[in-house]
C-alpha positions as CSV (number, residue, x, y, z in Angstrom):
1,M,0.0,-2.3,3.9
2,I,2.7,-2.0,6.5
3,I,4.4,-5.4,5.6
4,P,4.5,-5.0,2.1
5,V,5.7,-1.5,2.0
6,T,8.4,-2.4,4.5
7,F,9.2,-5.1,2.3
8,L,9.4,-2.9,-0.7
9,G,11.8,-0.4,1.0
10,T,14.0,-3.0,2.4
11,I,14.4,-5.3,-0.5
12,S,14.8,-2.2,-3.1
13,A,17.8,-1.1,-0.7
14,L,19.2,-4.7,-0.5
15,S,19.0,-4.8,-4.3
16,G,21.5,-2.2,-4.8
17,Q,19.6,-0.8,-7.8
18,F,18.4,2.4,-6.5
19,S,21.0,3.7,-4.0
20,P,24.7,3.7,-3.3
21,R,26.0,0.3,-2.3
22,V,25.1,-0.4,1.3
23,Q,26.2,-3.4,3.4
24,T,23.4,-5.9,3.7
25,V,23.8,-6.0,7.5
26,D,23.4,-2.5,7.8
27,T,20.3,-2.4,6.0
28,L,18.9,-5.5,7.8
29,L,19.8,-3.7,11.3
30,R,17.8,-0.8,10.0
31,L,14.8,-2.9,9.5
32,P,13.2,-2.1,12.9
33,Q,13.5,1.7,11.9
34,T,12.0,0.9,8.4
35,F,9.2,-0.9,9.9
36,G,8.8,1.9,12.5
37,W,8.6,4.7,9.8
38,V,5.9,2.8,7.7
39,W,4.0,1.9,11.0
40,I,3.7,5.3,12.5
41,N,2.8,6.9,9.2
42,V,0.0,4.2,8.5
43,L,-1.1,4.7,12.3
44,L,-1.6,8.6,11.3
45,F,-3.7,7.4,8.2
46,S,-5.7,4.9,10.2
47,I,-6.8,7.4,12.9
48,S,-7.9,10.0,10.1
49,N,-9.5,7.3,8.3
50,Q,-11.6,5.7,11.0
51,R,-12.6,8.8,12.9
52,S,-15.7,10.3,10.8
53,E,-19.2,9.4,11.4
54,E,-19.3,7.7,7.9
55,A,-16.3,5.5,8.7
56,V,-17.7,4.2,12.0
57,L,-20.9,3.3,10.2
58,E,-18.9,1.5,7.5
59,D,-16.9,-0.2,10.2
60,L,-19.7,-1.2,12.1
61,I,-20.7,-3.3,9.1
62,N,-17.2,-4.4,7.8
63,K,-14.8,-4.2,10.7
64,P,-16.8,-4.0,14.1
65,W,-13.6,-5.0,16.0
66,R,-12.1,-1.6,15.3
67,P,-11.6,0.8,18.3
68,L,-14.2,3.3,17.3
69,P,-17.3,1.0,16.3
70,S,-16.4,-1.3,19.4
71,G,-16.6,1.8,21.7
72,R,-13.1,1.6,23.0
73,I,-12.5,5.3,21.8
74,T,-14.7,8.0,20.7
75,P,-14.4,10.3,17.5
76,P,-13.6,13.3,19.6
77,Q,-10.9,11.3,21.4
78,A,-9.6,10.2,18.0
79,R,-9.3,13.8,16.8
80,R,-7.4,14.8,19.7
81,L,-5.0,11.8,19.3
82,L,-4.6,12.9,15.8
83,L,-3.7,16.5,16.7
84,F,-1.1,15.0,18.9
85,C,0.3,12.3,16.6
86,I,1.0,14.7,13.6
87,P,3.6,16.9,15.1
88,L,5.1,14.1,17.1
89,I,5.5,11.8,14.2
90,F,6.9,14.6,12.0
91,M,9.5,15.4,15.0
92,V,10.5,11.6,15.2
93,C,11.0,11.5,11.4
94,S,13.0,14.8,11.2
95,L,15.2,14.0,14.2
96,W,15.6,10.2,14.0
97,L,13.9,8.0,11.4
98,G,14.5,10.3,8.4
99,A,12.2,10.5,5.3
100,A,10.3,13.5,7.0
101,E,9.6,15.0,3.6
102,E,7.8,11.8,2.6
103,S,6.1,11.7,5.8
104,A,4.7,15.4,5.2
105,Y,3.4,14.5,1.8
106,C,1.7,11.3,3.1
107,T,0.0,13.6,5.7
108,I,-1.2,15.7,2.7
109,L,-2.5,12.5,1.0
110,T,-4.3,11.5,4.2
111,W,-6.1,14.8,4.4
112,M,-7.1,14.7,0.8
113,Y,-8.4,10.9,1.2
114,N,-10.2,11.3,4.4
115,D,-11.1,15.0,5.1
116,L,-11.6,16.1,1.7
117,G,-13.5,13.1,0.6
118,G,-11.1,11.6,-1.8
119,A,-11.9,8.2,-0.6
120,D,-15.6,8.5,-1.5
121,E,-15.7,11.1,-4.3
122,H,-15.0,8.7,-7.5
123,F,-13.2,5.3,-7.8
124,L,-10.7,7.0,-10.0
125,I,-9.8,9.6,-7.5
126,R,-9.7,7.0,-4.8
127,N,-7.4,4.7,-6.6
128,G,-5.2,7.7,-7.7
129,I,-4.5,8.7,-4.1
130,N,-3.8,5.3,-3.2
131,S,-1.4,4.7,-5.9
132,L,0.4,8.0,-4.9
133,A,0.4,6.9,-1.3
134,Y,2.3,3.6,-2.4
135,F,4.9,5.9,-4.0
136,L,5.5,8.1,-1.2
137,Y,5.3,5.2,1.4
138,G,7.7,3.3,-0.7
139,S,10.2,6.2,-1.4
140,G,10.1,6.8,2.4
141,A,10.8,3.2,3.5
142,L,13.6,2.9,0.8
143,R,15.2,6.2,2.3
144,V,15.0,4.9,5.9
145,A,16.3,1.4,4.7
146,V,19.4,2.9,3.0
147,G,20.1,5.3,5.8
148,P,22.0,8.7,5.6
149,S,23.9,7.8,2.5
150,M,20.5,8.1,0.6
151,Q,20.4,11.4,-1.0
152,A,18.1,12.4,-4.1
153,F,16.4,9.6,-6.1
154,G,17.4,9.0,-9.6
155,P,15.2,8.3,-12.5
156,E,15.6,4.5,-12.1
157,T,13.9,4.7,-8.6
158,C,11.2,7.0,-9.6
159,E,10.4,4.9,-12.5
160,W,10.1,1.7,-10.6
161,L,8.1,3.3,-7.8
162,G,5.9,4.7,-10.6
163,I,5.5,1.1,-12.0
164,I,4.6,0.0,-8.5
165,S,1.9,2.9,-8.3
166,G,0.7,1.8,-11.6
167,I,0.0,-1.7,-10.1
168,I,-1.9,-0.1,-7.3
169,F,-4.0,2.0,-9.5
170,T,-5.0,-0.8,-11.7
171,T,-5.5,-3.8,-9.1
172,M,-6.1,-2.2,-5.8
173,Q,-9.8,-2.5,-6.2
174,V,-9.2,-6.2,-4.8
175,Q,-9.3,-4.8,-1.5
176,D,-12.9,-3.2,-2.1
177,L,-14.5,-6.6,-2.9
178,K,-14.6,-7.6,0.7
179,D,-15.9,-4.3,1.8
180,Q,-18.9,-3.9,-0.5
181,D,-21.5,-3.8,2.2
182,G,-20.0,-1.0,4.2
183,D,-19.0,0.9,1.4
184,R,-22.6,0.9,0.0
185,A,-23.9,2.1,3.6
186,R,-21.7,5.2,3.3
187,K,-22.4,5.7,-0.4
188,R,-18.8,5.5,-1.3
189,S,-17.7,5.2,-5.1
190,T,-15.6,2.0,-5.7
191,V,-15.0,0.2,-8.7
192,P,-17.2,-3.0,-7.6
193,L,-20.1,-0.6,-6.7
194,D,-19.9,1.6,-9.8
195,L,-18.9,-1.1,-12.3
196,G,-20.3,-4.1,-10.9
197,D,-18.8,-7.0,-9.0
198,G,-18.4,-9.3,-11.9
199,P,-16.5,-6.7,-14.2
200,T,-14.5,-5.6,-11.5
201,R,-13.0,-9.1,-11.1
202,W,-12.0,-9.3,-14.5
203,T,-10.2,-6.0,-14.3
204,I,-8.2,-7.4,-11.4
205,L,-7.5,-10.5,-13.3
206,A,-6.4,-8.7,-16.3
207,G,-4.3,-6.2,-14.4
208,V,-2.5,-8.9,-12.4
209,A,-1.9,-10.9,-15.5
210,C,-0.3,-8.1,-17.4
211,W,1.7,-6.7,-14.6
212,S,2.9,-10.4,-14.0
213,I,4.6,-10.6,-17.3
214,F,5.5,-6.9,-17.9
215,C,7.5,-6.6,-14.6
216,P,10.0,-9.6,-15.1
217,Y,10.7,-8.2,-18.6
218,Y,11.3,-4.7,-17.3
219,W,14.1,-6.1,-15.2
220,S,15.3,-8.3,-18.2
221,L,14.4,-11.5,-16.4
222,G,12.3,-13.2,-18.9
223,L,9.8,-15.6,-17.7
224,T,12.2,-18.0,-16.1
225,G,13.9,-18.2,-12.8
226,F,12.5,-16.2,-10.0
227,A,10.1,-14.5,-12.5
228,V,8.1,-17.7,-12.2
229,L,7.1,-16.8,-8.5
230,P,5.2,-13.7,-9.2
231,I,3.5,-15.4,-12.5
232,C,2.4,-18.3,-10.2
233,L,1.1,-16.0,-7.4
234,G,-0.6,-13.9,-10.1
235,A,-2.4,-17.1,-11.4
236,M,-3.6,-17.8,-8.0
237,V,-5.0,-14.3,-7.6
238,G,-6.5,-14.4,-10.9
239,Y,-8.1,-17.7,-10.0
240,R,-9.3,-16.9,-6.8
241,V,-10.9,-13.5,-7.8
242,I,-13.1,-15.3,-10.3
243,T,-14.0,-18.5,-8.4
244,H,-14.2,-17.2,-4.9
245,R,-17.0,-14.6,-4.7
246,D,-17.9,-14.2,-1.0
247,P,-16.5,-11.9,1.6
248,A,-14.5,-14.6,3.3
249,G,-12.9,-15.6,0.0
250,D,-12.2,-12.3,-1.0
251,T,-10.4,-11.6,2.3
252,R,-8.3,-14.4,1.6
253,T,-7.7,-13.3,-2.1
254,Y,-6.5,-9.8,-1.0
255,K,-3.8,-11.6,1.2
256,W,-2.8,-13.6,-1.9
257,W,-2.8,-10.4,-3.9
258,S,-0.5,-8.9,-1.2
259,L,1.8,-11.8,-1.5
260,W,1.8,-11.4,-5.5
261,L,2.7,-7.6,-4.8
262,M,5.7,-8.5,-2.6
263,A,7.0,-10.8,-5.3
264,I,6.8,-8.2,-7.7
265,C,8.6,-5.8,-5.3
266,A,11.4,-8.5,-5.0
267,L,12.2,-8.5,-8.8
268,P,15.2,-5.9,-8.5
269,A,17.0,-8.1,-6.0
270,A,16.4,-11.3,-8.3
271,V,18.6,-9.4,-10.9
272,Q,21.4,-10.0,-8.5
273,L,20.9,-13.8,-8.4
């Protein structure tokens, strides 16, 4: 998530479609700050996400190398770290990085997702929170990438980030394919567990195919030039999600999906080519 969201904010700023025109070099010089904003906010989410008893049980199956299941840190220590990080991160965003408002909203979504059980309640709630999170992380990364000249977002920005959120809502279940054993152990509601592995794969293929065609047309690019890249990457995701049906294959398919998402995010900049 860190690299795609950092890329989303940076490439959106460079495109000039959503903000006052800024020098390319200024945006690139702010790349460490953009990456830092995304990283510290994802860190906050990760600590919250991994500290519960159910999360440790899941990670013992899916990701035993993580700090809590591997015993490098205990749940009480993670809770204390969270108590320390929340005000510290908000202070850093308020005084230096910017996008403190988005950071605060991300913290609320983190609370809903982890502490209120939004990740487990129903896959529609789970995907909905994930899609809202991408909107907020993306808007925060864009605000930091542009710098002090970025004021209120216009309707074009909200519309494009809303489209990215729609992509997340309809295809994010690709990340759940590789984690089914752990999700089943903690009785989590996900699309693969509720609808079945096979139907889920077809929903991902359909969603990726539709967005691969819709997004280039949204930017009036047609299906030529740079628009070929997300179409080709989308075809690779669709092929893999149907033909590679094991945890290792699903892990690689998720990486291809991330590349496809980044190609979609780059479309605003392609308009300038």
